[in-house]
N, C-alpha and C positions, 0 to 999 in steps of 0.2 A: 726706416721705421724703427727707433731704441727705446729698448726696454731698460732704465739703470737704478737699480735698486740698490741702495744707500748701501755702502757698506767701507771699512777700512782699503779694500782691492778687489776689482773685478775681472774677469776672465770673461771675456765675452766667445757667443758659439750663432752660428746663424742656425734660424728657423723659420720651415718653411710656412706660410702665412698667405691661403688663396695664390694668388699669380705671383706676391710679394713675395722676396723673402727681408726678413725681418733679423736685428741683432739681440740677443739677450743676455744680460749679463749676468752671471753667476759669481755669488759673493764668497772672495775668501779673505779671511781675518787674520790681521801679523799679531803674532806672539803677540805684543807688547801692549794692543787694543784692547781699548777700555770689554766692548764686548768677548771679544778672549778670553778676556781673564775671568768676565764673570761667568762665562761658557762654561770654563774648567772650575768655577766655583758653584755652577750648580752641579755637577759630580760628583765632585766632594762633597756637600751637602745630601745627597743622595746616600754617599759609601757612609755617613757618618750613624746614619741606619742601621746598620751591618756592626756598628762598633761594639756592642754587647757581645754577640756572638764570640768575637773575636778573646776580648775580656775575659767570656767564661772559659774560654781552650786554653788560655793562660792561666787561669785560677790552676786548673785542676793537670797539669803537665808544665806546668816552671817555663812558663815560655814568655816573653816579653811581646809586648804592642808595640808596635811602627803605625802612625800615619804622613805619609808625604800627599803634601800636601802644596807643594810649590811646581815645579813643571810640568809633572804627570802624576796622577792622584790616581795611589792607590793605597793600598792594606797591606802588612806585611806585622807574623807571627814568627820568631828568633828562638834559638837557644846559641848560645858560641861553650863547645864542648869538644873532645876530640877532632871529630867532623862540625864545620859549622855549619848548621840546618835552620834552614827558612821555607816560612809557606807565603806564597805573592798571589794577592787577588790583583789579576790588571783587568784594565781595559781591551778587549780584539776590535781596535777600531785603530785610524792611522792618526797622527797628531794635525795631520792638518782637518781629519772631522772631526775628533773632540772641540781644536779651536772654532773650527765653523756651526755646529750642531750643538754642542752641551748635550746633556741628560735627553734620556728618551727611555721611555718603559722598555723596549726592546734592544737596546743597548748591550750587544754578547760582551760577557766575562769571560777570564779563565781562573780557577788557582792554578797552583803548579808547586811543586816538589822540589828542591834546590838543596841540594848538600856539597860544600863545597871544604878544603882542606886548609893548613894554616902557612902564614908563607913562609915558615919557616922548613914543612916540612916537603911543600910543594910551592917551589919559587914562580913557577907561571901561571898559579892557582888555577887552576884545574873548576867549573864550576858545573855540577850534574842537574838537568834540569829533569822530573817527570810530570804528563799532564796528571791532574786529578781532577777535574771540571773543566771542561770544554764547551767555549761559545753557550754560554747558559745566557740567555736572556735576563738583564736585569731583576725584571719582575719575577723569575722565579729563585735568581738568589738566594730569599728568607727562608724557601721551605726544604734549599739543599743545600745549604753550606754547613750548615753543624754535622753532615753526613761525612761533608767533603770533607772535612778539617781534619776527621776520625781517622777517613779511609788518606786523608795524607800524611797524616802522624803516622802512620802502618810505611808507607814506604818510606818515610825520613829515616826509624828506627831499623830500615833491610837496609838502610846502604851502606858500602863498605869502603876504604880507599880505593881499594886496586878496582871497584866498580871505576872512581872518580874520578881516576888515573886513564883506565881503558877508553870511558865513553863521553867523560866530561867536554868542555868547552875551557878553550885557554883565554883570558881576560883580553887577549888584542882582537879575539874570534870575533869575542860577542860586542866589542866597541867597532870592529867590523859592520855590524849587520845593525848598529845606534844611529852611523855612521849611514850607510843607504838609506834609514825614516827619514834624517836628517835632510839627504840629499832628496826626499820627494818634496818634502815640505820646503825648501829651497827653490827646485823648480815651480812648484804649485804661486810659489809670492811672486816671481820671474814675471812668470806668466802674467799673473796678473800686471804688474807693471806695466808692461808690453803690452798692451789689452787700451787703444783708445778710440772714445765716439767715433762710428763710421768705419772701423776697422774692423775688415773679416778677419777668420783666425787663419786663413789659408795664408796671411800675409800681404793681401792684395789691399791699399795700400800699402807697402813694407811699414811694421813696425817697430817701437824704438824701444831694446832692454832695456835693463836695469839692475841692480844693486839692492840684495835682500833687507842689508842691514839685520840681518840676526847674528847675535853671538852667543845666544842660547841652542842646544839640542835638547832633545828627551832623554831622558837615564834611560839606561840600559839593563838596568838591572832590579 
């Protein structure tokens, strides 16, 4: 008996039901599917509710506000000076999970403070990131975000060049981390493509693999 929940791609796993084994299909949406786009849009529509907090912070402290509404919804306030400074609010979930599930009230989010030096000063462009708020359920963000931005500003104002050189990551290291996330997404999509009705997850009968067809990866900063 096969349960097939409609989605762009399905990955199968077995589950015992009495004396029988059934095959259950778990949804994995591809990045360019309409449902995945709708799920990302749902996340961004909730982030919009926090925009006034960021804008108020920017007016008070001469920062600029940026909304990322493309591949990976997030919010950023930033300022360019001797050290480039920013505060990023990001989701603490994997790219595939965001595509599959979209927004939910307990979605964990983090706020981090980041400083980097200009390429003329630092050819490798080290980026130092410090946590401000970690793994906060979205439902609690309206209560803690304003204080978090104030705390993040204090962290940014204390950053110095030597600290960034000593403890910051290079762009190449950050890109490698982003590639790891992309590879996890690609493997999930390829596993979903190889799952067929009547095929068990242990490869009996043998499944066929396919290409993910993905040309983009989530941003790394």
